[in-house]
N, C-alpha and C positions, 0 to 999 in steps of 0.2 A: 350780407355779402358786400364787398367793396365795389365801387363803381368800375374800377380797373378790371376786376374779374368779370363783371357783368358785360363790359365792353368787349372783352376777349371772347366770351361766350357768344355774344351777338355777331362778332366778326366771323367766327367759325360757322355760325348758323347760316351765313350768307354764301357759304361754299356749296356747290351742287351736291345733292344727295344727303346733306346734313340738316337736321332740324334742331330745335332747341335742346332736346334731351340728349342727342348724340353729341352735340357741341359741349354741353355741360360735362358729359363723361370724358371727352377728350381733354378739356381744360383741367378737370380734376386729376386725370392721369398724368398730365404734364407737370402739374404743381406738386404732385406726390413724389415725382422723381426729378425735382428741379435741378439737382446737381449734375445729372447725366442727360436725361432725355430732353429737358427744357433747354439746357445749355447747348446741346448738339443741334436742336431744332433752330435755335436763334442763329448759331454759327452757319448752318447750311442755308437758311433763308437769306442771311446777309450776303453770303458768297454768291448765291444764285442771283440776287438783285444786282450785284456788282458785275458778275461775269456774263450773264445771259445776253445773247445777241440775236437779232432777227435776220434770217437769211432772206435773200431776194425771192426765194420760192415760198416764203411765208412760214417756214419751219423755225424752230428755235434751237440754239446750240450755244456752246461757249466759244465757238469760232464762226466766222462767216467767210466764205460759204459754209453751210452746214455739212455734217459728215456724209449725207446722202449726195449732195451736189458735188462734193470733192471726190467721190468714189468713181474712179475711171473705168471700173468694170461694169458700171450701169449703162443701160441703153439710153443715151442722152437724147435720142430722137423720139422717145415716147414719154409723155407726161400724163400722170394720173391727177385729175383735179378733184380735190376734196374740200369739204366745208371747213373743217377745223383740224388742228394739229392732232387731236385725239383720234380722228379718222385715219390720218397718215400712220400713226403708231399702230392702230388696229390692223391695217393692211400689211404693214411691215412685219407684224408678228406671224402672219400666214406664210411668209417667205415665198410668195408666188409671183410677186411683181418685181422686176429688176430694172425698171426705168426710173425716171425722176418724178417728182411731185410738184404740185402747185396748190397752196393752201389759200382759199378765198377769204377766210376770216369771217365767215357768216354766209347768209343766203339772202336773196331778194325777198323783201317783205314790205308790201305797201302799208300794212297795219302798223309795223314798227318804224316806218319811214326809212327803210334801208333800200336804196337804189343801187345801180351799178357803180356809181361814184364812191360808195362806201365800202365796196369790196375790192380785193386785191386782183383786179382784172387787167389793168393797164400793162403790167409786165408780161402777163400771159399772152395778150394780143400782140404785143411787140415781138415776142419770141416767134409767134406763128407767122408774122409778116416776113421774117428773114427766109429767103428762098432756100428750100431744101433742108433747113435746120431741124424742123419738127415734122415727123411723118404721121404720128398718131396722138390724138388727145382722147384720153379715157375719162369720161364723166362719171365720177363716183360720188355724186351727191346723194343724200338720203332720199328715200321713196316718199317723202312728205310732199304735199302740194307745193310748198315753197321750194323744196329741193328739185322737184320736177321742173318748175318754172325757171329756176336758176340754170339748170342744165339746158333747157330749151333756148334760153337767152344766149348762152355761150355758143351753142351749136349754130344759131342763126347768125351770130357775129362772125363765125368762122367759115360760113358758106363759101365765100369768095377766096379763101386763103389756100385752097388746095390741100389742106390738112385733113386726113381721115379722122372723123370724129365718131367714137363709139361710146356706148353706155353700158354700165355693168348690167348683167342679166338680173331680172327680178323674178320671184316666183316662190315655189314651195321649198321650204328648208328641208334638208336631209333628215330623216327620222321623224317627220311630222305625219300626223293623221288628218285626213280630209275634214272630219267634223270639228277639228280644233283650229282650223285655219280661217282667218277672217275673209270676208267676201272680196275685198280689194286684192289681197295676195293671191287668192284662188283665181280671180279674174285675170290678173296679170300673168299668172302661170299658164293659163289657157292661151292668151294672146301671144305669148312668147314661146310657145311650144316648138320643139324642133324634132327632126327625124330621129327615131330610135335606132341606135347602131349597136 
């Protein structure tokens, strides 16, 4: 096998969710259909590299501000804070949130040397300082220890701002059975229980 093909396989294997075997299959499939699939892939990747822009909210688009920030029908006074762009896309798919977003670009992690300075926090805090502009910040970080720590840090920084800070509810997923739920999720579900209506 040529070193170029090996390098391409290695490159694909660095993508999340792909190991060496999956990467090898993808590369072989691309090379098998090099006149169509490979050429199209190269063209799309080249265009994305050239056209992609980062919005002030942390999202990506071919324009800045991004399509969400440009949408005048959205509630501009509500911001949902997420860790990564993939989290924003996941929430958008549910069609339940009609405000704006703020992508942190990661989470606080002492082990990885990621402090507040490495996250996209400055813009968020500046927005919250403007009198009456932001009414609610919804913290939608993951339920990991680092996600909880990041949410706590943001909430503490916004204590004096007068902005209402909320956190996504955590607990039992719909359709789940008690004996299949981990202790942390079950414990959180008990702590965050609400009145049955």
